[in-house]
N, C-alpha and C positions, 0 to 999 in steps of 0.2 A: 758398673756392673749396678750395685745398691742406689745409686742415683736417677738411672734410665728407668727401674722399676718404682720408686716411689712417684717419679714424674707422671707415670701412665696411671697409677692409681688414684692419683688427686684429682678431682673433681672441680678444679678451680680455673680460671681463664676462660670464662664465657663470652666475651668480648662486651663486655661492660653494659648490656641490655638487660642482664640479670633474666627475668621470667618472659619478657615482652620478646625474646627473640624466637621462640616456638610460636608465638601469635601473627606475626608480622607477615607470614604467607598467605595465611587464612584472610586478614584484612585486604593484602593485595587480591586475592582472587575476588574478592566479593567487589572492589572496587572497579575489578576488571568486567566482572558481569552485570555491574550496574551501567557503565556506559556501552557495552557493546549487546546486552539484550533488556535490560529492563526500561530505561529510559526510551530506545526507541520505538519500543512496544506502547508506551505509556502515550508517547506523541501520535501513534498511528490511531489507538483507540480516540485522543482526543477529536484527531481531524475526521473520523467517521464517524461520532457523535454530530459533528456539526454540518457534515454534509444529511446526515438524517434529517436533522432539526431543521434546513433550508429546503427541505425536499418540497415541490409542489407541481400543480397540476400541468401536463405537457413535458416532463422532464422523461426522458428515455432511462431506465434500470437494468441491472444485471441482477438476479437474486443469486441466493448461493449456490441453488440448483444449478445455476447457467441459464435459468429463462430471461429473456430480453423480453421487457415489454415497455409500454407508456402509462405514465399515473395519470387516470383519468378522475381522479377523486381523492382527496385527503379525506379519510373518513374520521379519525380522531388521532390522539398522540402515539398511537402504538398502530395504527393500522392503516392501508392505502389499499384503493381499487386500481387495478392494474388492466389493461389490455393487452393479451399476450398475442392474439389474433382477431381479424374481423369480426365483432360482435361475440368475443369470446372475453369475459371481463372475471377477476379472479381476487379476492381479497386477500392482502397478504401482511406479515407482520413487517413492523418498518425493522427489526433488529435483523431480518434474513437480505435485506438489498446489501448487495457488497460494492455495488457502484453506481453512479451516475453517470450515464453517457453525455447529458447534456438533450436542449432541446432539437427537435428535429428542424433544420434549416427550410426557411419558406422559399418557394419555388421562384426563382428569376424571373423579372419583369421581362416580357418581350417571347419568352419561353423557346420555342426551337432545340430539338435534339433533346440529348441527355443533360443538359444545364452545365456542361463543365466546356470549357473552352480548349481548343486543341493546343497542347503544348507540344513546344518543340522537344526533338526525342533526344538521343545520346549526341548526335553530333551537330544539335543545334536544327538551322536552317538547311542544312545539308542533306537532310533524311530523304527530300525528293530525288535528291542526284544518285543516293544510294538505291534507292528504287523503295524506299518507305515511302508510304502516304500515310 
């Protein structure tokens, strides 16, 4: 009876880590945040800066507001001129560019139609047999 009360009141037996035992969960949480949140965000920011730095005339872009246009002139390190409709050009800040869609593809030589070859349907060459043309 007296022995169990004495063991319950003693503060010993901390597992050998001393004061570091309470700090370990905080360090583990920081490590998890680093690998799941901070590191991927830094990687995305680096890729975005590289994309903005290589922007050139003719690139199709999407702005932060969702406007799609074509770069017509690189004004300086912080601005570009973008054509958003026929004969409608605006100057925007490079930092507002969200994505570069790429250069528009030139028309296929020989012309004819919309430039896309007919592709076989779901059943390959049997589309005509099933009534699809």
